CHARMM internal coordinates of N, CA and C (Angstrom, degrees):
IC EDIT
DIST 1 N 1 CA 1.5291
DIST 1 CA 1 C 1.5571
ANGL 1 N 1 CA 1 C 110.44
DIST 1 C 2 N 1.3212
ANGL 1 CA 1 C 2 N 114.02
DIHE 1 N 1 CA 1 C 2 N -33.72
DIST 2 N 2 CA 1.4683
ANGL 1 C 2 N 2 CA 115.76
DIHE 1 CA 1 C 2 N 2 CA 178.83
DIST 2 CA 2 C 1.5839
ANGL 2 N 2 CA 2 C 113.10
DIHE 1 C 2 N 2 CA 2 C -65.01
DIST 2 C 3 N 1.3565
ANGL 2 CA 2 C 3 N 111.92
DIHE 2 N 2 CA 2 C 3 N -29.06
DIST 3 N 3 CA 1.4802
ANGL 2 C 3 N 3 CA 114.10
DIHE 2 CA 2 C 3 N 3 CA 179.06
DIST 3 CA 3 C 1.5359
ANGL 3 N 3 CA 3 C 112.85
DIHE 2 C 3 N 3 CA 3 C -64.61
DIST 3 C 4 N 1.2939
ANGL 3 CA 3 C 4 N 116.29
DIHE 3 N 3 CA 3 C 4 N -27.40
DIST 4 N 4 CA 1.4869
ANGL 3 C 4 N 4 CA 122.94
DIHE 3 CA 3 C 4 N 4 CA -178.40
DIST 4 CA 4 C 1.4985
ANGL 4 N 4 CA 4 C 111.31
DIHE 3 C 4 N 4 CA 4 C -80.99
DIST 4 C 5 N 1.2973
ANGL 4 CA 4 C 5 N 113.51
DIHE 4 N 4 CA 4 C 5 N -37.37
DIST 5 N 5 CA 1.5004
ANGL 4 C 5 N 5 CA 118.16
DIHE 4 CA 4 C 5 N 5 CA -174.80
DIST 5 CA 5 C 1.5161
ANGL 5 N 5 CA 5 C 114.46
DIHE 4 C 5 N 5 CA 5 C -71.32
DIST 5 C 6 N 1.3016
ANGL 5 CA 5 C 6 N 116.20
DIHE 5 N 5 CA 5 C 6 N -33.08
DIST 6 N 6 CA 1.4714
ANGL 5 C 6 N 6 CA 121.99
DIHE 5 CA 5 C 6 N 6 CA -179.43
DIST 6 CA 6 C 1.5818
ANGL 6 N 6 CA 6 C 110.46
DIHE 5 C 6 N 6 CA 6 C -59.65
DIST 6 C 7 N 1.3195
ANGL 6 CA 6 C 7 N 118.82
DIHE 6 N 6 CA 6 C 7 N -56.89
DIST 7 N 7 CA 1.4401
ANGL 6 C 7 N 7 CA 118.95
DIHE 6 CA 6 C 7 N 7 CA 179.24
DIST 7 CA 7 C 1.5199
ANGL 7 N 7 CA 7 C 113.42
DIHE 6 C 7 N 7 CA 7 C -58.97
DIST 7 C 8 N 1.3342
ANGL 7 CA 7 C 8 N 113.35
DIHE 7 N 7 CA 7 C 8 N -39.42
DIST 8 N 8 CA 1.5401
ANGL 7 C 8 N 8 CA 116.28
DIHE 7 CA 7 C 8 N 8 CA 178.44
DIST 8 CA 8 C 1.5403
ANGL 8 N 8 CA 8 C 111.46
DIHE 7 C 8 N 8 CA 8 C -61.62
DIST 8 C 9 N 1.3253
ANGL 8 CA 8 C 9 N 115.06
DIHE 8 N 8 CA 8 C 9 N -43.56
DIST 9 N 9 CA 1.4260
ANGL 8 C 9 N 9 CA 117.03
DIHE 8 CA 8 C 9 N 9 CA 178.75
DIST 9 CA 9 C 1.5447
ANGL 9 N 9 CA 9 C 110.98
DIHE 8 C 9 N 9 CA 9 C -62.83
DIST 9 C 10 N 1.2768
ANGL 9 CA 9 C 10 N 118.16
DIHE 9 N 9 CA 9 C 10 N -40.04
DIST 10 N 10 CA 1.4385
ANGL 9 C 10 N 10 CA 123.80
DIHE 9 CA 9 C 10 N 10 CA -177.20
DIST 10 CA 10 C 1.5512
ANGL 10 N 10 CA 10 C 107.56
DIHE 9 C 10 N 10 CA 10 C -66.37
DIST 10 C 11 N 1.3725
ANGL 10 CA 10 C 11 N 116.44
DIHE 10 N 10 CA 10 C 11 N -43.51
DIST 11 N 11 CA 1.4102
ANGL 10 C 11 N 11 CA 121.38
DIHE 10 CA 10 C 11 N 11 CA 176.85
DIST 11 CA 11 C 1.5724
ANGL 11 N 11 CA 11 C 112.26
DIHE 10 C 11 N 11 CA 11 C -59.19
DIST 11 C 12 N 1.3531
ANGL 11 CA 11 C 12 N 114.94
DIHE 11 N 11 CA 11 C 12 N -46.85
DIST 12 N 12 CA 1.4056
ANGL 11 C 12 N 12 CA 120.24
DIHE 11 CA 11 C 12 N 12 CA -178.63
DIST 12 CA 12 C 1.5696
ANGL 12 N 12 CA 12 C 110.14
DIHE 11 C 12 N 12 CA 12 C -60.45
DIST 12 C 13 N 1.3398
ANGL 12 CA 12 C 13 N 115.73
DIHE 12 N 12 CA 12 C 13 N -40.63
DIST 13 N 13 CA 1.4841
ANGL 12 C 13 N 13 CA 120.49
DIHE 12 CA 12 C 13 N 13 CA 177.52
DIST 13 CA 13 C 1.5311
ANGL 13 N 13 CA 13 C 112.45
DIHE 12 C 13 N 13 CA 13 C -62.10
DIST 13 C 14 N 1.2602
ANGL 13 CA 13 C 14 N 113.43
DIHE 13 N 13 CA 13 C 14 N -40.85
DIST 14 N 14 CA 1.5120
ANGL 13 C 14 N 14 CA 118.60
DIHE 13 CA 13 C 14 N 14 CA -179.84
DIST 14 CA 14 C 1.5462
ANGL 14 N 14 CA 14 C 110.62
DIHE 13 C 14 N 14 CA 14 C -69.05
DIST 14 C 15 N 1.3510
ANGL 14 CA 14 C 15 N 115.24
DIHE 14 N 14 CA 14 C 15 N -39.86
DIST 15 N 15 CA 1.5118
ANGL 14 C 15 N 15 CA 117.15
DIHE 14 CA 14 C 15 N 15 CA 175.79
DIST 15 CA 15 C 1.5085
ANGL 15 N 15 CA 15 C 111.65
DIHE 14 C 15 N 15 CA 15 C -65.06
DIST 15 C 16 N 1.3428
ANGL 15 CA 15 C 16 N 116.58
DIHE 15 N 15 CA 15 C 16 N -36.83
DIST 16 N 16 CA 1.5171
ANGL 15 C 16 N 16 CA 118.52
DIHE 15 CA 15 C 16 N 16 CA 178.32
DIST 16 CA 16 C 1.4533
ANGL 16 N 16 CA 16 C 110.69
DIHE 15 C 16 N 16 CA 16 C -65.15
DIST 16 C 17 N 1.3397
ANGL 16 CA 16 C 17 N 117.70
DIHE 16 N 16 CA 16 C 17 N -43.13
DIST 17 N 17 CA 1.5165
ANGL 16 C 17 N 17 CA 120.92
DIHE 16 CA 16 C 17 N 17 CA 177.57
DIST 17 CA 17 C 1.5051
ANGL 17 N 17 CA 17 C 110.83
DIHE 16 C 17 N 17 CA 17 C -61.88
DIST 17 C 18 N 1.3080
ANGL 17 CA 17 C 18 N 115.86
DIHE 17 N 17 CA 17 C 18 N -44.84
DIST 18 N 18 CA 1.4783
ANGL 17 C 18 N 18 CA 119.60
DIHE 17 CA 17 C 18 N 18 CA 178.07
DIST 18 CA 18 C 1.5033
ANGL 18 N 18 CA 18 C 111.27
DIHE 17 C 18 N 18 CA 18 C -62.38
DIST 18 C 19 N 1.3000
ANGL 18 CA 18 C 19 N 121.40
DIHE 18 N 18 CA 18 C 19 N -33.95
DIST 19 N 19 CA 1.4906
ANGL 18 C 19 N 19 CA 124.70
DIHE 18 CA 18 C 19 N 19 CA 179.20
DIST 19 CA 19 C 1.5894
ANGL 19 N 19 CA 19 C 108.04
DIHE 18 C 19 N 19 CA 19 C -64.78
DIST 19 C 20 N 1.3493
ANGL 19 CA 19 C 20 N 113.68
DIHE 19 N 19 CA 19 C 20 N -44.96
DIST 20 N 20 CA 1.4035
ANGL 19 C 20 N 20 CA 117.50
DIHE 19 CA 19 C 20 N 20 CA -178.99
DIST 20 CA 20 C 1.5511
ANGL 20 N 20 CA 20 C 114.84
DIHE 19 C 20 N 20 CA 20 C -64.22
DIST 20 C 21 N 1.3392
ANGL 20 CA 20 C 21 N 112.38
DIHE 20 N 20 CA 20 C 21 N -37.44
DIST 21 N 21 CA 1.4960
ANGL 20 C 21 N 21 CA 119.26
DIHE 20 CA 20 C 21 N 21 CA 175.74
DIST 21 CA 21 C 1.5010
ANGL 21 N 21 CA 21 C 110.30
DIHE 20 C 21 N 21 CA 21 C -64.62
DIST 21 C 22 N 1.3484
ANGL 21 CA 21 C 22 N 117.00
DIHE 21 N 21 CA 21 C 22 N -41.01
DIST 22 N 22 CA 1.4929
ANGL 21 C 22 N 22 CA 121.78
DIHE 21 CA 21 C 22 N 22 CA -177.29
DIST 22 CA 22 C 1.6245
ANGL 22 N 22 CA 22 C 105.37
DIHE 21 C 22 N 22 CA 22 C -65.93
DIST 22 C 23 N 1.2504
ANGL 22 CA 22 C 23 N 120.18
DIHE 22 N 22 CA 22 C 23 N -38.01
DIST 23 N 23 CA 1.4373
ANGL 22 C 23 N 23 CA 120.64
DIHE 22 CA 22 C 23 N 23 CA 179.62
DIST 23 CA 23 C 1.5149
ANGL 23 N 23 CA 23 C 109.38
DIHE 22 C 23 N 23 CA 23 C -61.73
DIST 23 C 24 N 1.2731
ANGL 23 CA 23 C 24 N 121.26
DIHE 23 N 23 CA 23 C 24 N -43.61
DIST 24 N 24 CA 1.4989
ANGL 23 C 24 N 24 CA 125.82
DIHE 23 CA 23 C 24 N 24 CA 176.36
DIST 24 CA 24 C 1.5482
ANGL 24 N 24 CA 24 C 110.47
DIHE 23 C 24 N 24 CA 24 C -62.91
DIST 24 C 25 N 1.2707
ANGL 24 CA 24 C 25 N 119.14
DIHE 24 N 24 CA 24 C 25 N -37.66
DIST 25 N 25 CA 1.4812
ANGL 24 C 25 N 25 CA 122.63
DIHE 24 CA 24 C 25 N 25 CA 177.06
DIST 25 CA 25 C 1.4488
ANGL 25 N 25 CA 25 C 111.47
DIHE 24 C 25 N 25 CA 25 C -68.39
DIST 25 C 26 N 1.3382
ANGL 25 CA 25 C 26 N 119.21
DIHE 25 N 25 CA 25 C 26 N -46.53
DIST 26 N 26 CA 1.4675
ANGL 25 C 26 N 26 CA 120.17
DIHE 25 CA 25 C 26 N 26 CA 179.08
DIST 26 CA 26 C 1.5385
ANGL 26 N 26 CA 26 C 109.90
DIHE 25 C 26 N 26 CA 26 C -62.68
DIST 26 C 27 N 1.3282
ANGL 26 CA 26 C 27 N 114.32
DIHE 26 N 26 CA 26 C 27 N -44.27
DIST 27 N 27 CA 1.4201
ANGL 26 C 27 N 27 CA 116.38
DIHE 26 CA 26 C 27 N 27 CA 178.37
DIST 27 CA 27 C 1.5533
ANGL 27 N 27 CA 27 C 114.79
DIHE 26 C 27 N 27 CA 27 C -56.63
DIST 27 C 28 N 1.3153
ANGL 27 CA 27 C 28 N 115.62
DIHE 27 N 27 CA 27 C 28 N -44.67
DIST 28 N 28 CA 1.4669
ANGL 27 C 28 N 28 CA 121.78
DIHE 27 CA 27 C 28 N 28 CA -179.70
DIST 28 CA 28 C 1.5464
ANGL 28 N 28 CA 28 C 109.12
DIHE 27 C 28 N 28 CA 28 C -65.19
DIST 28 C 29 N 1.3835
ANGL 28 CA 28 C 29 N 115.80
DIHE 28 N 28 CA 28 C 29 N -39.63
DIST 29 N 29 CA 1.4535
ANGL 28 C 29 N 29 CA 117.73
DIHE 28 CA 28 C 29 N 29 CA 179.52
DIST 29 CA 29 C 1.5418
ANGL 29 N 29 CA 29 C 109.86
DIHE 28 C 29 N 29 CA 29 C -65.04
DIST 29 C 30 N 1.3172
ANGL 29 CA 29 C 30 N 115.82
DIHE 29 N 29 CA 29 C 30 N -37.85
DIST 30 N 30 CA 1.4186
ANGL 29 C 30 N 30 CA 117.49
DIHE 29 CA 29 C 30 N 30 CA 176.20
DIST 30 CA 30 C 1.5058
ANGL 30 N 30 CA 30 C 117.74
DIHE 29 C 30 N 30 CA 30 C -63.18
DIST 30 C 31 N 1.3190
ANGL 30 CA 30 C 31 N 112.23
DIHE 30 N 30 CA 30 C 31 N -37.73
DIST 31 N 31 CA 1.5030
ANGL 30 C 31 N 31 CA 117.07
DIHE 30 CA 30 C 31 N 31 CA 171.64
DIST 31 CA 31 C 1.5289
ANGL 31 N 31 CA 31 C 113.11
DIHE 30 C 31 N 31 CA 31 C -64.47
DIST 31 C 32 N 1.2602
ANGL 31 CA 31 C 32 N 116.67
DIHE 31 N 31 CA 31 C 32 N -39.35
DIST 32 N 32 CA 1.4885
ANGL 31 C 32 N 32 CA 121.34
DIHE 31 CA 31 C 32 N 32 CA 177.93
DIST 32 CA 32 C 1.5901
ANGL 32 N 32 CA 32 C 110.38
DIHE 31 C 32 N 32 CA 32 C -63.05
DIST 32 C 33 N 1.2961
ANGL 32 CA 32 C 33 N 112.06
DIHE 32 N 32 CA 32 C 33 N -44.91
DIST 33 N 33 CA 1.5365
ANGL 32 C 33 N 33 CA 115.71
DIHE 32 CA 32 C 33 N 33 CA -179.69
DIST 33 CA 33 C 1.4529
ANGL 33 N 33 CA 33 C 108.91
DIHE 32 C 33 N 33 CA 33 C -65.69
DIST 33 C 34 N 1.2980
ANGL 33 CA 33 C 34 N 119.51
DIHE 33 N 33 CA 33 C 34 N -40.63
DIST 34 N 34 CA 1.4767
ANGL 33 C 34 N 34 CA 121.54
DIHE 33 CA 33 C 34 N 34 CA 176.77
DIST 34 CA 34 C 1.4605
ANGL 34 N 34 CA 34 C 115.94
DIHE 33 C 34 N 34 CA 34 C -58.81
DIST 34 C 35 N 1.3832
ANGL 34 CA 34 C 35 N 114.42
DIHE 34 N 34 CA 34 C 35 N -43.20
DIST 35 N 35 CA 1.4544
ANGL 34 C 35 N 35 CA 124.68
DIHE 34 CA 34 C 35 N 35 CA 174.80
DIST 35 CA 35 C 1.5302
ANGL 35 N 35 CA 35 C 111.58
DIHE 34 C 35 N 35 CA 35 C -55.76
DIST 35 C 36 N 1.3373
ANGL 35 CA 35 C 36 N 111.05
DIHE 35 N 35 CA 35 C 36 N -48.88
DIST 36 N 36 CA 1.4426
ANGL 35 C 36 N 36 CA 116.95
DIHE 35 CA 35 C 36 N 36 CA -177.70
DIST 36 CA 36 C 1.5254
ANGL 36 N 36 CA 36 C 109.64
DIHE 35 C 36 N 36 CA 36 C -64.53
DIST 36 C 37 N 1.2404
ANGL 36 CA 36 C 37 N 116.64
DIHE 36 N 36 CA 36 C 37 N -42.18
DIST 37 N 37 CA 1.4647
ANGL 36 C 37 N 37 CA 122.06
DIHE 36 CA 36 C 37 N 37 CA 178.00
DIST 37 CA 37 C 1.5568
ANGL 37 N 37 CA 37 C 115.65
DIHE 36 C 37 N 37 CA 37 C -59.70
DIST 37 C 38 N 1.3255
ANGL 37 CA 37 C 38 N 110.93
DIHE 37 N 37 CA 37 C 38 N -40.17
DIST 38 N 38 CA 1.5021
ANGL 37 C 38 N 38 CA 117.94
DIHE 37 CA 37 C 38 N 38 CA 176.30
DIST 38 CA 38 C 1.5254
ANGL 38 N 38 CA 38 C 108.49
DIHE 37 C 38 N 38 CA 38 C -64.79
DIST 38 C 39 N 1.3776
ANGL 38 CA 38 C 39 N 118.32
DIHE 38 N 38 CA 38 C 39 N -42.09
DIST 39 N 39 CA 1.4179
ANGL 38 C 39 N 39 CA 119.59
DIHE 38 CA 38 C 39 N 39 CA -175.66
DIST 39 CA 39 C 1.5228
ANGL 39 N 39 CA 39 C 107.45
DIHE 38 C 39 N 39 CA 39 C -67.43
DIST 39 C 40 N 1.3150
ANGL 39 CA 39 C 40 N 120.70
DIHE 39 N 39 CA 39 C 40 N -41.05
DIST 40 N 40 CA 1.5014
ANGL 39 C 40 N 40 CA 124.10
DIHE 39 CA 39 C 40 N 40 CA 177.70
DIST 40 CA 40 C 1.5728
ANGL 40 N 40 CA 40 C 108.55
DIHE 39 C 40 N 40 CA 40 C -60.77
DIST 40 C 41 N 1.3035
ANGL 40 CA 40 C 41 N 115.46
DIHE 40 N 40 CA 40 C 41 N -44.36
DIST 41 N 41 CA 1.4813
ANGL 40 C 41 N 41 CA 117.41
DIHE 40 CA 40 C 41 N 41 CA -176.68
DIST 41 CA 41 C 1.5132
ANGL 41 N 41 CA 41 C 109.63
DIHE 40 C 41 N 41 CA 41 C -64.66
DIST 41 C 42 N 1.3691
ANGL 41 CA 41 C 42 N 116.48
DIHE 41 N 41 CA 41 C 42 N -42.29
DIST 42 N 42 CA 1.4459
ANGL 41 C 42 N 42 CA 120.45
DIHE 41 CA 41 C 42 N 42 CA 176.82
DIST 42 CA 42 C 1.5009
ANGL 42 N 42 CA 42 C 112.56
DIHE 41 C 42 N 42 CA 42 C -56.27
DIST 42 C 43 N 1.2791
ANGL 42 CA 42 C 43 N 114.76
DIHE 42 N 42 CA 42 C 43 N -51.23
DIST 43 N 43 CA 1.4218
ANGL 42 C 43 N 43 CA 121.33
DIHE 42 CA 42 C 43 N 43 CA -179.08
DIST 43 CA 43 C 1.5896
ANGL 43 N 43 CA 43 C 111.82
DIHE 42 C 43 N 43 CA 43 C -61.39
DIST 43 C 44 N 1.2212
ANGL 43 CA 43 C 44 N 117.68
DIHE 43 N 43 CA 43 C 44 N -38.49
DIST 44 N 44 CA 1.4183
ANGL 43 C 44 N 44 CA 122.50
DIHE 43 CA 43 C 44 N 44 CA 172.78
DIST 44 CA 44 C 1.4615
ANGL 44 N 44 CA 44 C 114.73
DIHE 43 C 44 N 44 CA 44 C -61.08
DIST 44 C 45 N 1.3026
ANGL 44 CA 44 C 45 N 116.53
DIHE 44 N 44 CA 44 C 45 N -43.24
DIST 45 N 45 CA 1.5021
ANGL 44 C 45 N 45 CA 123.16
DIHE 44 CA 44 C 45 N 45 CA 177.79
DIST 45 CA 45 C 1.5087
ANGL 45 N 45 CA 45 C 107.69
DIHE 44 C 45 N 45 CA 45 C -65.03
DIST 45 C 46 N 1.3069
ANGL 45 CA 45 C 46 N 119.31
DIHE 45 N 45 CA 45 C 46 N -43.73
DIST 46 N 46 CA 1.4753
ANGL 45 C 46 N 46 CA 122.40
DIHE 45 CA 45 C 46 N 46 CA -176.59
DIST 46 CA 46 C 1.5336
ANGL 46 N 46 CA 46 C 110.18
DIHE 45 C 46 N 46 CA 46 C -66.23
DIST 46 C 47 N 1.3023
ANGL 46 CA 46 C 47 N 120.82
DIHE 46 N 46 CA 46 C 47 N -31.86
DIST 47 N 47 CA 1.4903
ANGL 46 C 47 N 47 CA 122.48
DIHE 46 CA 46 C 47 N 47 CA -175.86
DIST 47 CA 47 C 1.5126
ANGL 47 N 47 CA 47 C 112.74
DIHE 46 C 47 N 47 CA 47 C -94.89
DIST 47 C 48 N 1.3574
ANGL 47 CA 47 C 48 N 119.38
DIHE 47 N 47 CA 47 C 48 N -6.54
DIST 48 N 48 CA 1.4284
ANGL 47 C 48 N 48 CA 124.35
DIHE 47 CA 47 C 48 N 48 CA 174.67
DIST 48 CA 48 C 1.4646
ANGL 48 N 48 CA 48 C 110.78
DIHE 47 C 48 N 48 CA 48 C -66.74
DIST 48 C 49 N 1.3149
ANGL 48 CA 48 C 49 N 116.60
DIHE 48 N 48 CA 48 C 49 N 125.75
DIST 49 N 49 CA 1.4668
ANGL 48 C 49 N 49 CA 122.29
DIHE 48 CA 48 C 49 N 49 CA 179.93
DIST 49 CA 49 C 1.5430
ANGL 49 N 49 CA 49 C 113.33
DIHE 48 C 49 N 49 CA 49 C -98.28
DIST 49 C 50 N 1.2842
ANGL 49 CA 49 C 50 N 113.58
DIHE 49 N 49 CA 49 C 50 N 0.46
DIST 50 N 50 CA 1.5141
ANGL 49 C 50 N 50 CA 122.00
DIHE 49 CA 49 C 50 N 50 CA 174.63
DIST 50 CA 50 C 1.5331
ANGL 50 N 50 CA 50 C 108.58
DIHE 49 C 50 N 50 CA 50 C 87.89
DIST 50 C 51 N 1.2605
ANGL 50 CA 50 C 51 N 122.02
DIHE 50 N 50 CA 50 C 51 N -0.89
DIST 51 N 51 CA 1.4827
ANGL 50 C 51 N 51 CA 124.61
DIHE 50 CA 50 C 51 N 51 CA 175.35
DIST 51 CA 51 C 1.5208
ANGL 51 N 51 CA 51 C 108.05
DIHE 50 C 51 N 51 CA 51 C -86.10
DIST 51 C 52 N 1.2931
ANGL 51 CA 51 C 52 N 118.49
DIHE 51 N 51 CA 51 C 52 N 117.33
DIST 52 N 52 CA 1.5104
ANGL 51 C 52 N 52 CA 118.72
DIHE 51 CA 51 C 52 N 52 CA 179.76
DIST 52 CA 52 C 1.4850
ANGL 52 N 52 CA 52 C 114.41
DIHE 51 C 52 N 52 CA 52 C -70.39
DIST 52 C 53 N 1.3704
ANGL 52 CA 52 C 53 N 114.87
DIHE 52 N 52 CA 52 C 53 N -10.58
DIST 53 N 53 CA 1.4735
ANGL 52 C 53 N 53 CA 118.76
DIHE 52 CA 52 C 53 N 53 CA 176.39
DIST 53 CA 53 C 1.5626
ANGL 53 N 53 CA 53 C 114.30
DIHE 52 C 53 N 53 CA 53 C -84.02
DIST 53 C 54 N 1.3282
ANGL 53 CA 53 C 54 N 115.70
DIHE 53 N 53 CA 53 C 54 N -10.03
DIST 54 N 54 CA 1.4656
ANGL 53 C 54 N 54 CA 120.22
DIHE 53 CA 53 C 54 N 54 CA -177.95
DIST 54 CA 54 C 1.4858
ANGL 54 N 54 CA 54 C 108.41
DIHE 53 C 54 N 54 CA 54 C -74.40
DIST 54 C 55 N 1.2353
ANGL 54 CA 54 C 55 N 120.81
DIHE 54 N 54 CA 54 C 55 N 126.74
DIST 55 N 55 CA 1.4578
ANGL 54 C 55 N 55 CA 126.71
DIHE 54 CA 54 C 55 N 55 CA 177.73
DIST 55 CA 55 C 1.4705
ANGL 55 N 55 CA 55 C 113.08
DIHE 54 C 55 N 55 CA 55 C -63.66
END
COOR INIT
IC SEED 1 N 1 CA 1 C
IC BUILD
């Protein structure tokens, strides 16, 4: 039975490490998307002529 537990424990440890890495990746992607959104918003504000009819 010990022979089965060792690979399972190792697999669980690898999955846990992968989950932590995925959290960092998602957090970084969220920051990138936020930065892009801020740039789009700033450009939209700069090009706004104040006319609500302007598309």
